[in-house]
C-alpha positions as CSV (number, residue, x, y, z in Angstrom):
1,G,0.0,0.2,-0.1
2,L,2.7,2.1,-0.1
3,D,2.9,4.2,-3.6
4,D,5.9,6.3,-3.8
5,R,9.6,6.4,-2.3
6,A,8.9,8.9,0.5
7,E,6.3,6.8,2.2
8,V,8.4,3.9,1.7
9,E,11.2,5.9,3.3
10,S,8.9,6.4,6.2
11,T,8.9,3.2,7.4
12,R,12.6,2.8,7.8
13,G,13.7,0.9,10.8
14,E,10.4,-0.6,10.9
15,L,9.2,-4.1,11.3
16,L,7.1,-4.8,8.4
17,E,4.9,-7.9,8.2
18,T,2.9,-9.6,5.3
19,P,0.8,-12.9,4.8
20,D,2.8,-15.6,3.2
21,R,0.5,-15.8,0.5
22,E,1.4,-12.5,-0.7
23,V,5.1,-12.7,-0.9
24,L,6.5,-13.4,-4.1
25,R,8.9,-16.2,-4.0
26,D,12.2,-16.9,-6.2
27,D,11.1,-20.2,-7.4
28,D,8.9,-23.2,-6.6
29,E,12.1,-24.4,-4.5
30,S,11.7,-21.4,-1.9
31,Y,10.4,-22.0,1.5
32,F,9.9,-20.3,4.6
33,V,11.9,-21.5,7.9
34,H,8.1,-21.9,9.6
35,E,7.2,-24.0,6.8
36,L,10.0,-26.5,7.3
37,I,9.9,-26.7,10.9
38,G,8.4,-30.0,12.1
39,L,8.5,-31.8,8.9
40,R,9.1,-35.7,9.1
41,V,12.5,-36.4,7.0
42,L,12.5,-39.8,5.5
43,T,15.0,-41.3,3.2
44,A,14.4,-42.3,-0.3
45,A,14.3,-45.8,0.8
46,G,11.5,-45.0,3.3
47,A,13.5,-44.9,6.6
48,E,12.3,-42.3,9.2
49,L,15.3,-39.6,10.3
50,G,13.2,-37.6,12.5
51,N,11.7,-34.1,12.3
52,I,13.2,-30.7,11.3
53,T,13.5,-28.8,14.8
54,D,15.6,-25.8,13.4
55,V,17.1,-24.3,10.2
56,L,20.4,-22.8,10.6
57,Q,21.2,-20.2,8.2
58,S,25.2,-20.5,7.9
59,G,25.7,-18.4,4.8
60,A,26.7,-21.0,1.8
61,A,23.6,-23.0,2.2
62,D,20.9,-23.8,5.2
63,V,21.7,-26.7,7.5
64,Y,18.3,-28.9,8.3
65,V,18.7,-30.0,12.3
66,V,16.7,-33.2,12.4
67,R,15.8,-34.7,15.9
68,A,14.9,-38.3,16.6
69,A,14.6,-40.2,19.7
70,V,18.3,-41.3,18.9
71,G,19.8,-37.9,18.3
72,E,20.4,-35.2,16.1
73,T,21.2,-35.3,12.2
74,L,22.3,-32.2,10.4
75,L,21.7,-32.1,6.7
76,P,22.5,-29.5,4.5
77,A,19.9,-27.9,2.2
78,I,21.7,-28.7,-1.2
79,G,20.2,-30.7,-4.2
80,E,22.3,-33.5,-3.8
81,V,20.9,-34.2,-0.3
82,I,16.9,-32.9,-0.5
83,E,15.3,-34.8,-3.1
84,R,12.0,-33.4,-2.1
85,I,9.9,-31.3,-0.1
86,D,6.1,-31.7,0.1
87,L,4.6,-29.4,2.5
88,V,1.1,-31.0,1.8
89,S,2.1,-34.4,3.2
90,G,4.5,-32.8,5.9
91,T,7.4,-34.6,4.5
92,M,11.0,-34.2,3.2
93,T,12.6,-37.1,1.4
94,V,16.4,-37.1,1.6
95,R,19.3,-38.7,0.2
96,P,22.2,-38.8,3.0
97,Q,25.5,-38.5,2.1
98,A,28.5,-40.4,3.3
99,G,30.1,-39.1,6.2
100,L,26.7,-37.6,7.3
101,E,26.4,-38.9,10.8
102,Q,23.9,-38.6,13.7
103,A,24.9,-36.4,16.6
104,D,24.1,-36.8,20.4
């Protein structure tokens, strides 16, 4: 609802919020952190790894923190690892790479 630069400048330093449905996403593979928290994480073979409890935004790539009863797994948010995100079913399918281990 701001129509000119002067109106926009008047909001400098203010917190602006908008409903998710009104935000233009870069592409079909862009997600809000709050959409990812709670997703069940499954391997491509169907094994359940746990649920996403946090998203670490470290710079080069986000890292998904997946918590299960046996500990945490850290998954880089890269195409080689993340196969599919399905918000409707509440799942993320992954292809864990060698060297990705669970932490206690």
